[in-house]
C-alpha positions as CSV (number, residue, x, y, z in Angstrom):
1,X,-27.3,-0.7,-10.2
2,X,-29.9,-3.4,-10.3
3,X,-29.0,-6.4,-12.5
4,X,-32.2,-6.1,-14.6
5,X,-31.4,-2.4,-15.4
6,X,-27.8,-3.3,-16.1
7,X,-28.8,-6.0,-18.5
8,X,-31.3,-3.7,-20.3
9,X,-28.6,-1.0,-20.7
10,X,-26.1,-3.6,-22.0
11,X,-28.5,-4.4,-24.8
12,X,-28.8,-0.7,-25.7
13,X,-25.4,0.7,-26.8
14,X,-27.0,4.1,-27.5
15,X,-28.1,4.4,-23.9
16,X,-24.7,3.4,-22.6
17,X,-23.2,6.1,-24.8
18,X,-25.7,8.6,-23.5
19,X,-24.9,7.7,-19.9
20,X,-21.2,8.0,-20.5
21,X,-21.8,11.5,-21.8
22,X,-24.3,12.4,-19.1
23,X,-23.1,10.8,-15.8
24,X,-25.9,12.4,-13.8
25,X,-28.2,9.7,-15.3
26,X,-26.1,6.9,-13.9
27,X,-26.6,8.3,-10.4
28,X,-30.4,8.8,-11.0
29,X,-30.9,5.3,-12.4
30,X,-28.8,3.8,-9.6
31,X,-31.0,5.5,-7.0
32,X,-34.4,5.1,-8.8
33,X,-34.7,2.7,-11.7
34,X,-38.2,4.1,-12.4
35,X,-36.6,7.1,-14.2
36,X,-35.3,4.9,-17.0
37,X,-38.2,5.9,-19.4
38,X,-37.3,9.6,-18.7
39,X,-33.7,8.9,-19.5
40,X,-34.7,7.2,-22.8
41,X,-36.8,10.2,-23.8
42,X,-33.9,12.6,-23.1
43,X,-31.5,10.3,-25.0
44,X,-33.8,10.4,-28.0
45,X,-33.8,14.2,-27.9
46,X,-30.0,14.3,-27.3
47,X,-29.3,12.1,-30.3
48,X,-31.9,13.8,-32.5
49,X,-34.2,10.8,-32.8
50,X,-37.5,12.4,-31.9
51,X,-40.2,12.6,-34.6
52,X,-40.0,16.4,-34.7
53,X,-36.3,16.4,-35.2
54,X,-36.5,13.8,-37.9
55,X,-39.2,15.9,-39.7
56,X,-37.1,19.0,-39.4
57,X,-34.0,17.2,-40.9
58,X,-36.2,15.9,-43.8
59,X,-37.6,19.4,-44.4
60,X,-34.1,20.9,-44.5
61,X,-33.0,18.2,-47.0
62,X,-36.0,18.9,-49.2
63,X,-35.3,22.6,-49.2
64,X,-31.7,21.9,-50.1
65,X,-32.7,19.7,-53.0
66,X,-35.2,22.4,-54.2
67,X,-32.5,25.0,-54.0
68,X,-30.1,22.9,-56.0
69,X,-32.8,22.2,-58.6
70,X,-33.5,25.9,-58.9
71,X,-29.8,26.6,-59.3
72,X,-29.5,24.0,-62.0
73,X,-32.5,25.4,-63.8
74,X,-31.0,28.9,-63.7
75,X,-27.7,27.6,-65.1
76,X,-29.6,26.1,-68.2
77,X,-31.2,29.4,-69.0
């Protein structure tokens, strides 16, 4: 692996963890460091850090809060 890529990965523990769980990316990066942005995108998706995944989690949390509020309202009546 190229020293610059190695240094970049050492500064990003999330990517190191992703590579450990998906060793195919280690081979890809070693052969072609240009695929690093692709790996970062896949790591975001893998760890649930994409914007759409964050919005979905927030929506689910709001729905849960609304349901709990409705249950509390029903208990009062």
